[in-house]
N, C-alpha and C positions, 0 to 999 in steps of 0.2 A: 504494500500500500504506500503510495507516494505521500510526501510531506503535505502537499496541497490538499490531497484527499482527506488526510487526517485532520487538517485545519477546518475543512468544510464540515466534516463530521462533528467536530467539537462545537462549531458555531451552531449547527442544527440542534445538538443536545442542549446547549446553553439556552437557545431560544425556547426549547420545550420546557425547561425549568422556569423560565420567565413567564411563559404562557400559563403554566400550571399555577404559579403564584397569583397571577392576575385573576384566574378562574376562582381561586379560593377567596380573594377579596370580594369578587362579584357575588359569590354564593353567600358569604357572610352578611353582606348588605341586604341581599334578597331575603334571607331568613329573618332579618330584623323586621322588615316591613310586612312579611307574609302573615305574621301572627296578629297584626292590627286589623280588626274587622269593624266595619261600619255597624253601629249599634242598632238593635231592633227597636223601632219606635211604633208603639201601638196607635191605632186610629183614635183621633180625638185627644191625643196627649197634649198637656199644657206646656207652655214655654218652660216652666220650672221642671217638669218631668223630662223634657228634652235635654235641658242643661245638665241634669243629674245623669242621664244616659250617656252624655258625651264626656263627662268628667274623666272616667277611666281611660277613654280613648285618647283624650288630650294628653294625659300623663304618659301613656304608652308612646304617643307620637313624639313627645318631648325627649323621652328616652331614646327613641330612634334617631332623632336629630343629633343628639349629643354623640351617640355611637357612630353615626354616619360621618360626623365631623372628624372624629379621631381616626376612623378607618381610612377616610379620604386623605387625611394628613399623612398617615403612615404609608399609604399607597404612593403618594407623591414622593416621599423620601425614598421608598424602595425603588421607584422609577429612576430617581436621580443617582442612587447608589449603583444600580446595575448598568447605568449608562457607561460607567468606566470599566466594567468587567470585560476582560479579553477572553479568558478561559475559566475553567472551574476545576475543583477537585472534590473529594468526598467531604472535606471539611466545610466547604461552601454549601453543599447539599444538606448536610446535617443541621448547620446553623440556620439555613433558610427554612427548613422544615420546622424547627423549633419556633422560629418567628411566626410563620403562618399558622402554626398550631394555636398560638395565643390569639391570633386574629380571628380564627374560626370559633373561638370560645366566646366571642362577644355576644351572639344571640342568647346564649345561656345566662351569662352574667347580667346582661341588660334586662332580661326577663325578671331577674330577682328584684331590681330596683323599681320596676313598674308594677309588679304583682304582689310583692311581699313587704314593701316598705311601710313601716308604721312606727309611731313614737316608741322609743325604748328598745327597738329591734333594728340595729344598724348593721347587722352582719351582711345583708345584700349590698349595701353601698361600699363596704370595705372590700368585699369580694370583687366588686366592679372596678374600683380604683386600683386594686392590686393587679387585676387583669390588665389594665392599661399600663401599669408599671412594667409588668412582665413583657408586654409588647415592646415598650420603649427600651427596656434593658436588653432584650434579645436582638433588637435592631442595632443597638450600640455594639454588642458583641460581634455581630456580623460585620459592621463597619470597621471595627478594630482589626478583625481577622483579615479583611481585604486590604485595608490601607496601611496597616502597621506591621502585621505579622507576615502576610503573604502578598506583598505589593507586586510581586512578579505576575500575579494572576490578572492584574489590571493593566490598562493601556498606559504607556509612558507619558510623563508630563502631568499637567493639571494639578500640581501639588497643592496650590493654594485652595482650589476647589475641594479637593479631597480632605484637607485639614479642616476646612470650614464645616463640611458635612459631618466629620467625625466629632468635632467639638460640639456641634449643634445637637447631635444624638446623645452625647455624654451629658451635657447640661440639662437636657430635657428629662433624662432618666433620673438625674439627681434632684431636679425640681419636683418630680412626682414622688420620689422617696421622702423628701422633706414634707410634702403635702400629706402623705399617709401618716407620718409621725405627728403632724399637727392635729390631724383628725382623730387619731387615737388619744392624744392628750386632751382634746376638747371633749371627747366621749367620756373620758375618766373624770374630768373636772365637773361636767354638767350632767353626770349620771346617765349618759346615753341619749340626751335630748337631741332629737333629729335636727331641729332648727339650728342649734349651735354647732352640731357636727358638720353639717354641709357648709358652714362658713369657711371650713378648711379649703374648699375649692377656690376661694378668693385668693389663696396663696399662689395659685398657678399663674394667673395673669400678672400679679404683682412681681413675682420672681422672674417671670419671662421678660418683663420690661428691663430688669437689671441684666439678665442674660443677653438680651438683644443688644444692649449698650456695650457689654463686654465683648461680644462677638463682632461688633461693628468694625473693629480694627483688623479682624481676620477675613472680613468679607471680600472675596475677590472681585476684581473689576469685571463687569458683565461683558461677555463677548459672544460672538456668533459661534455656534457649534459647527 
């Protein structure tokens, strides 16, 4: 088998891995929305009855929107990451599978916060945010493996872009870990009161502002691919 044939075979196999990952992202998003059903409204129902019927649907849809945002963000980062991949090995396959495993867990963990959330029972929200952290952590591990440990698997050059993606993944995972810690602390201080526990989510945008400022000096000059 010639070297050119081997390269073409590698490209085809790499494309299969990327397409498989994209399919998992699409399925995860589809499973999130497929469980949301339009409520049954009886004839002659009052406006108050209709609003009560729609309340659980609205909660589920908000959960879907939040999960869609995170899955979409992770798909975008996965796309940017694999843009620099030239070839692959078993290490890439394993780390990518771990990453998409936590992506496909989203429908399960999201159903917890939309179906079982109630005052004094915060386990579903902790499972959900921990799921998000595992996604971000596994993505950082994949980034580190490709850009730091096995850089020969990537195309040459673009060092500034690679460093920026790696740091972005690292700081996002750290931000989520700190958020989980804050939420556990709030749960302990306020005896599991849901209203106070979810305040921990505000730590994410606040910390991301500081992270964005810190990463600004590493942000590469935009150029045409």
